[in-house]
DSSP file (Angstrom, degrees, kcal/mol; ACC not computed):
  #  RESIDUE AA STRUCTURE BP1 BP2  ACC     N-H-->O    O-->H-N    N-H-->O    O-->H-N    TCO  KAPPA ALPHA  PHI   PSI    X-CA   Y-CA   Z-CA
    1    1 A M              0   0    0      0, 0.0     2,-0.0     0, 0.0     0, 0.0   0.000 360.0 360.0 360.0 132.3  115.1   82.5  -22.3
    2    2 A K     >  -     0   0    0      1,-0.1     4,-2.0     4,-0.0     5,-0.2  -0.307 360.0-114.0 -76.8 161.7  116.2   84.0  -25.6
    3    3 A I  H  > S+     0   0    0      1,-0.2     4,-2.4     2,-0.2     5,-0.2   0.889 116.9  54.3 -62.9 -40.1  118.4   82.3  -28.1
    4    4 A I  H  > S+     0   0    0      1,-0.2     4,-2.5     2,-0.2    -1,-0.2   0.871 106.7  52.3 -64.4 -35.7  121.2   84.8  -27.6
    5    5 A D  H  > S+     0   0    0      2,-0.2     4,-2.6     1,-0.2     5,-0.2   0.923 110.1  47.8 -64.7 -44.1  121.1   84.1  -23.9
    6    6 A K  H  X S+     0   0    0     -4,-2.0     4,-2.5     1,-0.2    -2,-0.2   0.908 112.2  50.2 -62.1 -41.2  121.4   80.4  -24.4
    7    7 A Y  H  X S+     0   0    0     -4,-2.4     4,-2.5     2,-0.2    -2,-0.2   0.924 112.3  46.2 -63.5 -45.2  124.3   81.0  -26.8
    8    8 A L  H  X S+     0   0    0     -4,-2.5     4,-2.6     2,-0.2    -2,-0.2   0.895 113.4  48.8 -66.6 -40.5  126.2   83.3  -24.4
    9    9 A I  H  X S+     0   0    0     -4,-2.6     4,-2.8     2,-0.2     5,-0.3   0.919 112.2  49.0 -64.8 -42.4  125.7   81.0  -21.5
   10   10 A R  H  X S+     0   0    0     -4,-2.5     4,-2.4    -5,-0.2    -2,-0.2   0.919 112.9  47.3 -62.9 -42.9  126.9   78.0  -23.6
   11   11 A Q  H  X S+     0   0    0     -4,-2.5     4,-2.3     2,-0.2    -2,-0.2   0.902 112.7  50.0 -64.5 -40.9  129.9   79.9  -24.7
   12   12 A F  H  X S+     0   0    0     -4,-2.6     4,-2.4     2,-0.2    -2,-0.2   0.949 114.2  42.9 -62.0 -50.6  130.7   81.1  -21.2
   13   13 A L  H  X S+     0   0    0     -4,-2.8     4,-2.6     1,-0.2    -2,-0.2   0.866 113.3  52.7 -66.5 -36.2  130.5   77.6  -19.7
   14   14 A Q  H  X S+     0   0    0     -4,-2.4     4,-2.3    -5,-0.3     5,-0.2   0.919 111.1  46.6 -64.8 -43.0  132.4   76.1  -22.6
   15   15 A T  H  X S+     0   0    0     -4,-2.3     4,-2.2     2,-0.2     5,-0.2   0.907 112.8  49.7 -65.7 -41.8  135.2   78.6  -22.1
   16   16 A V  H  X S+     0   0    0     -4,-2.4     4,-2.7     2,-0.2     5,-0.2   0.925 111.3  49.9 -62.2 -44.7  135.2   78.0  -18.4
   17   17 A F  H  X S+     0   0    0     -4,-2.6     4,-2.4     1,-0.2    -2,-0.2   0.946 114.6  41.5 -61.6 -50.5  135.4   74.2  -18.8
   18   18 A F  H  X S+     0   0    0     -4,-2.3     4,-2.1     2,-0.2    -1,-0.2   0.856 115.8  50.3 -69.8 -33.7  138.3   74.2  -21.3
   19   19 A S  H  X S+     0   0    0     -4,-2.2     4,-2.7    -5,-0.2    -1,-0.2   0.915 111.5  48.6 -67.5 -42.0  140.2   76.9  -19.4
   20   20 A L  H  X S+     0   0    0     -4,-2.7     4,-2.6    -5,-0.2    -2,-0.2   0.905 110.6  51.1 -64.1 -41.1  139.8   74.9  -16.2
   21   21 A L  H  X S+     0   0    0     -4,-2.4     4,-2.3    -5,-0.2    -1,-0.2   0.915 111.8  47.2 -61.4 -43.3  140.9   71.8  -17.9
   22   22 A A  H  X S+     0   0    0     -4,-2.1     4,-2.5     2,-0.2     5,-0.2   0.920 112.5  49.0 -65.3 -43.8  144.0   73.6  -19.2
   23   23 A F  H  X S+     0   0    0     -4,-2.7     4,-2.7     2,-0.2    -2,-0.2   0.906 111.7  49.6 -62.2 -42.0  144.8   75.1  -15.8
   24   24 A I  H  X S+     0   0    0     -4,-2.6     4,-2.8     2,-0.2     5,-0.2   0.934 112.0  47.4 -63.4 -46.2  144.4   71.7  -14.1
   25   25 A L  H  X S+     0   0    0     -4,-2.3     4,-2.4     2,-0.2     5,-0.2   0.924 114.4  46.3 -62.6 -44.3  146.7   70.0  -16.6
   26   26 A I  H  X S+     0   0    0     -4,-2.5     4,-2.4     1,-0.2     5,-0.2   0.934 114.1  48.4 -62.8 -45.5  149.3   72.7  -16.4
   27   27 A F  H  X S+     0   0    0     -4,-2.7     4,-2.5    -5,-0.2    -2,-0.2   0.903 112.6  48.1 -62.7 -42.2  149.2   72.7  -12.6
   28   28 A L  H  X S+     0   0    0     -4,-2.8     4,-2.6     2,-0.2    -1,-0.2   0.896 111.8  49.1 -67.5 -40.1  149.4   68.9  -12.3
   29   29 A V  H  X S+     0   0    0     -4,-2.4     4,-2.4    -5,-0.2    -2,-0.2   0.934 113.6  46.2 -64.9 -44.9  152.4   68.7  -14.7
   30   30 A I  H  X S+     0   0    0     -4,-2.4     4,-1.9    -5,-0.2    -2,-0.2   0.927 114.8  47.3 -63.5 -44.3  154.3   71.4  -12.9
   31   31 A D  H  X S+     0   0    0     -4,-2.5     4,-2.2    -5,-0.2    -2,-0.2   0.894 111.3  51.4 -64.9 -39.5  153.5   69.8   -9.5
   32   32 A A  H  X S+     0   0    0     -4,-2.6     4,-1.3     1,-0.2    -1,-0.2   0.902 109.7  49.8 -64.1 -40.8  154.5   66.4  -10.8
   33   33 A M  H  < S+     0   0    0     -4,-2.4     4,-0.4     1,-0.2    -1,-0.2   0.868 112.7  47.6 -66.4 -34.9  157.8   67.7  -12.0
   34   34 A E  H  < S+     0   0    0     -4,-1.9     4,-0.3     1,-0.2     3,-0.3   0.877 120.2  36.7 -71.3 -37.4  158.5   69.4   -8.7
   35   35 A N  H  X S+     0   0    0     -4,-2.2     4,-2.5     1,-0.2     5,-0.2   0.477  89.2  93.1 -96.7  -3.3  157.6   66.3   -6.6
   36   36 A L  H  X S+     0   0    0     -4,-1.3     4,-2.4     1,-0.2     5,-0.2   0.880  84.9  53.2 -61.0 -39.1  159.0   63.6   -8.9
   37   37 A D  H  > S+     0   0    0     -4,-0.4     4,-2.7    -3,-0.3    -1,-0.2   0.922 110.5  47.1 -60.9 -44.3  162.3   63.6   -7.0
   38   38 A D  H  > S+     0   0    0     -4,-0.3     4,-2.1     2,-0.2    -2,-0.2   0.912 111.5  50.7 -65.2 -41.9  160.6   63.1   -3.7
   39   39 A F  H  <>S+     0   0    0     -4,-2.5     5,-2.2     1,-0.2     4,-0.4   0.912 114.0  44.3 -62.4 -42.3  158.4   60.3   -5.1
   40   40 A I  H ><5S+     0   0    0     -4,-2.4     3,-0.9    -5,-0.2    -2,-0.2   0.914 112.8  51.1 -69.7 -42.5  161.4   58.5   -6.5
   41   41 A D  H 3<5S+     0   0    0     -4,-2.7    -2,-0.2     1,-0.2    -1,-0.2   0.860 114.2  43.8 -62.7 -36.1  163.6   59.0   -3.4
   42   42 A Q  T 3<5S-     0   0    0     -4,-2.1    -1,-0.2    -5,-0.2    -2,-0.2   0.460 106.9-126.6 -88.9  -1.2  160.9   57.6   -1.1
   43   43 A N  T < 5 -     0   0    0     -3,-0.9    -3,-0.2    -4,-0.4    -4,-0.1   0.923  39.4-175.9  54.2  48.6  160.0   54.7   -3.5
   44   44 A V      < -     0   0    0     -5,-2.2    -1,-0.2    -6,-0.1     5,-0.0  -0.601  26.3-115.7 -77.2 131.0  156.4   55.7   -3.5
   45   45 A P    >>  -     0   0    0      0, 0.0     4,-1.7     0, 0.0     3,-0.6  -0.325  20.7-119.1 -65.0 150.4  154.1   53.2   -5.5
   46   46 A W  H 3> S+     0   0    0      1,-0.2     4,-2.7     2,-0.2     5,-0.2   0.826 112.2  60.1 -60.5 -32.9  152.5   54.6   -8.6
   47   47 A I  H 3> S+     0   0    0      1,-0.2     4,-2.3     2,-0.2    -1,-0.2   0.872 104.9  49.2 -65.6 -35.0  149.0   53.9   -7.2
   48   48 A N  H <> S+     0   0    0     -3,-0.6     4,-2.3     2,-0.2    -1,-0.2   0.873 110.6  50.1 -70.5 -36.7  149.7   56.2   -4.3
   49   49 A I  H  X S+     0   0    0     -4,-1.7     4,-2.0     2,-0.2    -2,-0.2   0.926 111.7  48.3 -65.0 -44.0  151.0   58.9   -6.6
   50   50 A L  H  X S+     0   0    0     -4,-2.7     4,-2.1     1,-0.2    -2,-0.2   0.914 111.4  50.0 -61.6 -43.1  147.8   58.6   -8.7
   51   51 A H  H  X S+     0   0    0     -4,-2.3     4,-2.4     1,-0.2     5,-0.2   0.894 107.3  55.3 -62.5 -39.9  145.7   58.7   -5.5
   52   52 A Y  H  X S+     0   0    0     -4,-2.3     4,-1.9     1,-0.2    -1,-0.2   0.921 111.3  43.1 -57.7 -46.1  147.5   61.8   -4.4
   53   53 A Y  H  X S+     0   0    0     -4,-2.0     4,-1.4     2,-0.2    -1,-0.2   0.819 111.4  53.8 -75.3 -29.4  146.7   63.7   -7.6
   54   54 A V  H  < S+     0   0    0     -4,-2.1    -1,-0.2     2,-0.2    -2,-0.2   0.905 114.9  41.5 -66.5 -40.7  143.1   62.4   -7.7
   55   55 A V  H  < S+     0   0    0     -4,-2.4     4,-0.5     1,-0.2    -2,-0.2   0.824 114.9  52.0 -74.4 -31.2  142.6   63.8   -4.2
   56   56 A F  H  X S+     0   0    0     -4,-1.9     4,-1.6    -5,-0.2     3,-0.4   0.733  91.6  76.7 -78.7 -23.7  144.5   67.0   -5.0
   57   57 A T  H  X S+     0   0    0     -4,-1.4     4,-2.3     1,-0.2     5,-0.2   0.885  89.6  53.7 -60.8 -43.5  142.5   67.9   -8.1
   58   58 A P  H  > S+     0   0    0      0, 0.0     4,-2.5     0, 0.0    -1,-0.2   0.871 107.1  53.7 -59.8 -33.1  139.4   69.2   -6.3
   59   59 A E  H  > S+     0   0    0     -4,-0.5     4,-2.1    -3,-0.4    -2,-0.2   0.899 107.9  49.8 -65.8 -39.7  141.7   71.6   -4.3
   60   60 A I  H  X S+     0   0    0     -4,-1.6     4,-2.3     2,-0.2     5,-0.2   0.922 110.4  50.4 -63.0 -44.0  143.1   72.9   -7.6
   61   61 A I  H  X S+     0   0    0     -4,-2.3     4,-2.1     1,-0.2    -2,-0.2   0.924 110.0  50.3 -60.4 -44.6  139.6   73.4   -9.0
   62   62 A K  H  X S+     0   0    0     -4,-2.5     4,-0.5     1,-0.2    -1,-0.2   0.893 113.1  46.5 -61.5 -39.3  138.7   75.3   -5.8
   63   63 A L  H  < S+     0   0    0     -4,-2.1     4,-0.4     1,-0.2    -1,-0.2   0.866 121.1  35.2 -71.0 -36.0  141.7   77.5   -6.1
   64   64 A K  H  X S+     0   0    0     -4,-2.3     4,-2.4    -5,-0.1    -2,-0.2   0.614  95.4  81.6 -97.7 -14.2  141.4   78.3   -9.8
   65   65 A L  H  X S+     0   0    0     -4,-2.1     4,-2.5     1,-0.2     5,-0.2   0.911  92.7  47.5 -65.5 -44.0  137.7   78.5  -10.4
   66   66 A L  H  X S+     0   0    0     -4,-0.5     4,-2.0     1,-0.2    -1,-0.2   0.918 113.5  48.9 -63.3 -42.8  137.1   82.1   -9.1
   67   67 A L  H  > S+     0   0    0     -4,-0.4     4,-2.5     1,-0.2    -1,-0.2   0.902 110.9  51.1 -61.5 -41.7  140.1   83.3  -11.2
   68   68 A L  H  X S+     0   0    0     -4,-2.4     4,-2.9     2,-0.2     5,-0.3   0.914 107.3  52.0 -64.7 -42.9  138.8   81.5  -14.2
   69   69 A F  H  X S+     0   0    0     -4,-2.5     4,-2.4     1,-0.2    -1,-0.2   0.915 111.7  47.8 -59.0 -41.9  135.3   83.1  -13.9
   70   70 A F  H  X S+     0   0    0     -4,-2.0     4,-2.0     2,-0.2    -2,-0.2   0.938 113.6  46.2 -64.4 -46.8  136.8   86.5  -13.7
   71   71 A L  H  X S+     0   0    0     -4,-2.5     4,-1.7     1,-0.2    -2,-0.2   0.904 115.0  46.3 -64.3 -41.6  139.1   85.9  -16.7
   72   72 A V  H  X S+     0   0    0     -4,-2.9     4,-1.9     2,-0.2    -1,-0.2   0.910 110.8  52.6 -68.3 -41.0  136.3   84.5  -18.8
   73   73 A Q  H  < S+     0   0    0     -4,-2.4    -1,-0.2    -5,-0.3    -2,-0.2   0.878 112.0  46.4 -62.0 -37.1  133.9   87.2  -17.9
   74   74 A C  H  X S+     0   0    0     -4,-2.0     4,-0.6     1,-0.2    -1,-0.2   0.802 113.2  49.6 -74.3 -28.7  136.5   89.8  -18.9
   75   75 A S  H  X S+     0   0    0     -4,-1.7     4,-2.0    -5,-0.2    -2,-0.2   0.752  95.7  70.5 -84.5 -23.2  137.3   88.0  -22.2
   76   76 A L  H  X S+     0   0    0     -4,-1.9     4,-2.1     1,-0.2     5,-0.2   0.932  97.3  47.8 -63.8 -47.2  133.7   87.6  -23.4
   77   77 A P  H  4 S+     0   0    0      0, 0.0     4,-0.5     0, 0.0    -1,-0.2   0.884 112.3  50.8 -62.4 -34.1  132.9   91.2  -24.2
   78   78 A V  H >< S+     0   0    0     -4,-0.6     3,-0.6     1,-0.2     4,-0.4   0.898 110.2  50.0 -67.5 -38.6  136.2   91.5  -26.1
   79   79 A R  H 3< S+     0   0    0     -4,-2.0     3,-0.4     1,-0.2    -1,-0.2   0.866 115.9  40.9 -68.5 -35.5  135.4   88.4  -28.1
   80   80 A Y  T 3< S+     0   0    0     -4,-2.1    -1,-0.2     1,-0.2    -2,-0.2   0.340  91.4  86.5 -97.6   8.1  131.9   89.6  -29.1
   81   81 A Q    <         0   0    0     -3,-0.6    -1,-0.2    -4,-0.5    -2,-0.1   0.782 360.0 360.0 -74.9 -26.4  132.8   93.2  -29.8
   82   82 A R              0   0    0     -3,-0.4    -1,-0.2    -4,-0.4    -2,-0.1   0.489 360.0 360.0 -64.7 360.0  133.8   92.4  -33.4
């Protein structure tokens, strides 16, 4: 494997990782704000809320990963065109 290939793969995976992290955080914050009223009204313990989001995170990853690969793949040529 050439050095340029390793560099491009590393850049691709790094971009995917940080984009996925940002999408997950945004999605969790928005979902928490939407469901906070329900959690408070039902007197749900914090440990159950935490468990809900731990279990829900893989579903978010599954939903967003394909979109992220597409966006990162489209952004890489633009970034290295300079």
